[in-house]
N, C-alpha and C positions, 0 to 999 in steps of 0.2 A: 728435342726433336718434335715431340707432340705439340708443343706450343707453336712452333713455326708452321706446322701443317694446319693446325686449327685456325691460325691467323689468315689462312688463305680463303676461309669461308667468306663469301661476299656479305656486305651489310644487308640488313633486313630489307631496306628499300630496293636494293639491287635484285634480291631474290624475288621480291614481289613483281618485278618486271619480267620474270621468266614466262615464256609463252604458255607453259603447261598450267600456270595458275590463273590465266585470264578467264577461263570458263567458271572457275570456282569463285573468283571475285564477283563475276556477274551474278552467280547464283546465291552466294553467301554474304556478300558485301566485303569491302576492303578491310574494315576493322577486324572482322571475324577471322579472315584469312591471315591478316598480319599477326594476330595473337597466336594462331596455330603455327605459323612459321617460327615465331619467337620461342614457343614452347618446344618445338621439335629441335631447333638449333641448340637450345640450352640442354635438352636431354641428350642429344648426340655428343656434345662436348663433354658432358659429365661421364657418359659411358666410355668414350675414347680415353679420357684421362685416367679412369679407374682401371680399365681392362683393355689396354691398347692392342694386345694380341687377339682378343676376342672381337674387338671392334676396331679393325684397322681403318685409317682415315680413307674415306671415299666420298667425294662430293656427290657422285651419282647416287650412292646409298642414302645420303642425307636428303636429296631431292625426292627420292622414292618414298622416304618416310613422311615427308611433308605432303606429297601427293596423296598418300594413303590416309593421313590424318584429315585432309580436306574432303576426301571421298566419304569417310565415315561421318563427318559433319553434314555433308549433303544428304546422306541417308536419313538424317533426322528431320529434314524439311518435309512438310506436307506435300504429297505427290500422288498421282494416280497409280493404282495397282490393278492387276488382273485378279479377280476373285474366282479362284477355282475350287472353293471349299464346298459349294452346294448349300451354304447358309446364306439365305437371301438378305436378311436384316442382320448383318454381322457387326456386332458392337465394336470390334477392334478395327474394322475396315470402314468406319464412317456411317454405320447403320444403312439407312435407305438412301441410295443415290437420288438426287433431285432430277426430275424429268428435264431434259435439255431444253425443250420448248418452253416450259414454265420459266426456266432461268433466263432464256432469251427475252421473254415477254416483260420481265421486270428489270431488265438491264437499264433502260432509260430512266426509270424513276429512281434508281439507285446510283446513277452516275451523273445526275443533275440535282438541283434543288427540288424539293417535293412539298406537298401539303401535309406533312406528317403531323404537325400540331397547329394547324391553322384552318379555320372554317372558311372556305372559299366564298360562301354565300353571305357571310357577315363581315369577314376580314378580321374577326377576333380569334383569340386562341381557341383551338379545338382539342379533341382527344385523339390519342394515338390509334384508336381502334379502327378508324375509317369505316369501311362498309362491312368489316368482318363480323361485327356483332349481329347484324341482320342476316348475313349469310349463314352463320352458325345456327341461328334459330330454325332455319329451314333444314339444315343438315342433321342436327341432333335433337331438335325440339325443346331445347332448354330456353328459358326466358332470357338468359344473358350468358356471355362467355368471357372469361378473363384469360389472357395469354401471359405466361411467364417464360423463363429461359429453359426450363426442363421440368419433367414430371416430379422429380425430387423436390424442386422448389414449390410446386403445387401443393404437395402434401405438407411440407413445412409451413407454408403460408396459411393454409386453412386451419392447421392445428394451433399455430401461434396466435392467430386472430380470434378464432372461435372457441378454443378450448384451453387456453393458457390458465394454469392454476386449477383446472377442473379435470374431471374424469373422462377418459375415452375408452370405450369397451371394444376389445379386439379378440377375436377367436384365437385360441392357441395354435390352431392349424394355419393361421394366416399371418403369424409373426415372422415374416420371411426376411431373408437376406438376398440382395441381388448383387451384381458385379460392383467391384470397388469397395466392398465392405459396408454398403448401405443397408442398415437394419431398421425395421419398423420400430422396435423398442427404443433404439438409440435416437431416432428422429423425434419420437414422442418426448423423450426426456429433454432433448435439446430445445424443443418448442415450449417447454414449461408445462405440458399436459401430463396427466397422471394415467398410466396404463392400468387398465383393469382387464385381467384375463378371464375368459369364459370358455366353457366347453372343453373338449379334448382335441388331440391332434387330428383325429379322423371324424369326430362327430360334434357338431355344435347346433343346437336347436334355437328356434325363436324364443322358447321359454327361458333358455340359458341367458339370453340377452335381457329379457324382461326382469328376471330375478336379480340381475346385477345393477339395475338402475336405481339411483338415489337422487336426492335433490342436487347433488354435486355433479351429476352426469351431464356432460355437454354434448357428447357425440357417440354414435356407434359408427365404427369404421370397418367397412368390408374391403378386403385387400385381394387383388388378383394374385393367384399363386404363380408367380413368375418362375420359369425354368424348371418346374417340377409339377407332377400330378400325384394326388393320393387316390389310389384305386381300391376297390373291394368294398369292405364294410364302412361306408361313409355316409354322412348326412350333413347338409347345410340348409339354412332356412330359405324359404321362398321370399324373395326380396319384397314382393308386393304385400305379403302377409306381415312381414316384419315392419315395413313402413307404416302400415295402417295400425299396428299395435303399439308403436312407440308413443310416449307422451309428447305433447306439443313442444316441451322445452328441450327435447333431445333431437339433434340433427342427425340424419342418416347420410353419411358420406361414403362414396365408393371410389377406391383406387382401381379403375378399370385397366389402367396400364397400357394396353396395346394401341388404343386409338382406333378401334374398329367402328366404322360408321355405316356406310353403304356398301362396303366391300363384302364379297362372298367368301366368308371365312367360317367353315363349319365349326359348331360347338364353341364359338367365341361370342359371348353376349356383347351386343353393341352398346354404345353410349346411350343412344335414344331408348333402348329397352330398359335400362336402369332408370332413366328419367321418367319414362312412362309407368314404371312400377312404383314410383313414389320416392325415389332417392332425391334428396335436397341438393346435393352437389356430386358431380362425377369428375374425377381427375384422370387425365390420360395424356399420352405422348402425341406430339405432332409429327414425329419422324420415324414411326414404326409402320403400322398398318396404314395410317392416314396418308403417309407418303410425302409429307412436307419437310421443312427444315427442323432442326432440333428446337423443340419448344415443349412447354407444359401447358395444358389446356384445362380450365375448370369451367364446367357448364352446369347450369341449374337455376335455382331461385334467384331472381333479380335482386332482392333485398340483401341476400347473403353475398352475392358477387360485389355489390356496391360497397358493402362493409369491408370486404377483402381489399378492394381497390384503395381504401383509405389507410391501410396498414403502412407504417413507415418503411417496411422492407420492400414494398412494391418498387420503390426507386431503384433498389439494387437488383430486383428480379425482372424488371420490365425488359422486353426484347427490343431489337433494333428495327429500323425500317425495312431491312432486308427480310427479316422474318415475317413481318406483317404483310409486305408486298407479295411474298411467295405464298403465304397462307391464303390471302385473298384470291390470287390467281388460281390456286389449287382448288379451293372450294367452289369457285365459279364453274370450273371444269367438271367437278364432281356433280354439281347440281344440274349441269347440262348433259350429264352422262357421256362425257367425252373420254376417249382413251387416255388422254394426258392426265386426267384426274383420278385414275385408278390407284396409282401408287405402285412401286416396284414389287411389294410383297404379293399383292393380288395378281399383278401381271405375270410374274415369274412362277408363282405357285400353280397357276393355271396354264402354264406353257404347253404347247403341243409336243407330246413325247416324240412324234415322228420327226419334228424339226430338231429336237435335241439329239436324236440318234444320227440324223443327217449331218449335223454339225460335228459330232464325234467322228463319223466316218471321213469327213473332209479333213480333219486334223491328222488322222492316222494314215491316210493314203500315201503309199510309197515308202513307208518305214518298215515294212515286213513285220516280223514278229517282235520287233523292239517296242512297239506300242500297240495296244489292243483296246477294243471297245468293250466295256463291261456295264452291266446293269448296276444302278446305285439308287440312292435316295437323296431327296432335297428336304430341307427344313426351312421354316420361316425365320426362326431365330429371334434374337433380341428380346427374349422373355415372352414372346407371343406364341400361342398354340404349342405349348411344350410337349404335348402328347401326340402330336401329329407329324407325320412325314409323308411325302409323296414320291412316287417313282420318278427316276431320272436316269440319265446315261452319263457315264464318265469315261475318260480316256486314261488308261493305266500304262505306266511306263515300265517296260520289262527289260532292263539293260542286261542282256545275257552274256555278252562277250566279255572275256577275262580282262581285256584292256580297259574296260569301263571303270572298274574299281571305285565306285561311289556308292556309299550306303544311301538309303532313302533320306536320312537326315541331312547328309552332305549335299544331296541333289536339291532338296528343298532350300538349303542355304544358298546354293549356287543360283537358283531361280529367283531368289529375293534380291540378288545382286545384278540382275539383268537391267538394261536401260529402262524398261518398263517392268518393274518388279512383278513377279507372279507368286501368288500365295496358293499353294496346294495342300493336300492332306495325305496322310499315310494310311492305307487300308491294306490288310493282308501283307504287310511288310513291303508294299510297293507304293510309289507316288501316284496319286490320282488327281485328275483335274475334272471337276464336275461341270458338265455343260449347262446346268441350270443357271449358273451365275457367270458363265463365260459368254461374252457378247460375240455375235457372229463376226463383227468387224475385227475382233481380236484374233481370229483363227490364223490368218496369214502371218501375223507377228509370231504367234506360238510355233507355227511350223518352221519358220526361219531360225528361231532360237533353239528349238529342239534339234534341228538338223546340225547345228554347230556342235551340240553336246553329244549326239548319238552317232 
């Protein structure tokens, strides 16, 4: 009996012609959907044969399983989400969104041929940097700037090229780990450099560095304490004092991390401040405070940058024309002091609190006590300004009616399944959406979706 019912399942090609699969084929491609269909058909047949009473034959149920499998696949595809977390540079949500005007400005150069590696004045092969090198000289005051695909690559490249087989001095309090298990001691070992620890967790002095220097010392590496701060009884060397005290054969390199240049970010040393203090090289991100695409930047002494450019790994680390074109456009806007050059971190962290409250009031209007406006805080995130938060306003969902029957976790899960997924947070055992990272244009959508739920 089971065999005859299973034999009525259409062939894979026939199933693929079902109308409910058309949107998934468009979004996921025909081969991916076909594999999902085959997998679900095979699984359903196996379940029905093994436990026919538990899994009675139903073509409708099979199609439901297939649709669910395709929907889950579609959830994996990169797509826009609403950021309601209040974390501006959210690592899991793509870090800093690129300014739409910047993106529009570089569309033509990226959808046509470009002069990426040709010198238009001579007709000969040129360099990828374009105008970026000169622009960065004005922005960060470094003699030269090298761009790679992220800041981790920056650190690895300078260690591998300038300190392989030699000693690199790092304070114990700066041997950090950031997201994804990236650890400074591990990257040192991988590059072939030898770690020399100095100081203690909370105190490292200039003399600690000087006492550790030998003929085998290639570099002193100062590292931005990402995602944490050590307070209280602490001490770290003045960069200018340390730079002037180091022997000529020792490079002073700084992992500045956040990419703060002209932005107004309190208590965050800028790239140019390190260079002005005497640092030979400064590594930083292009997609945090700077506000550009994912990139790693190394600015500083021209001779050292040129040496890094010759490293064989540069072929693997170099970014695409998309990155270069966006950085060029961004830095031009920064130098011209235009709003589009500020970057999302500076723009949102200095947002008008009255506008955020107004946005929250617009969202809650008409929902009664089911949603309320509450005071909250925003943070820059992304390992930048770990000790700083700024006031904000949030919308708090208070589902009080017995019929609601959704825990905060289940409500967050439901919101992630909306056509435009929404990422919120749980505070005081209630779901909150922080207006610091919710766009004004997203409020009508949120109202419609919440109306269906509440």
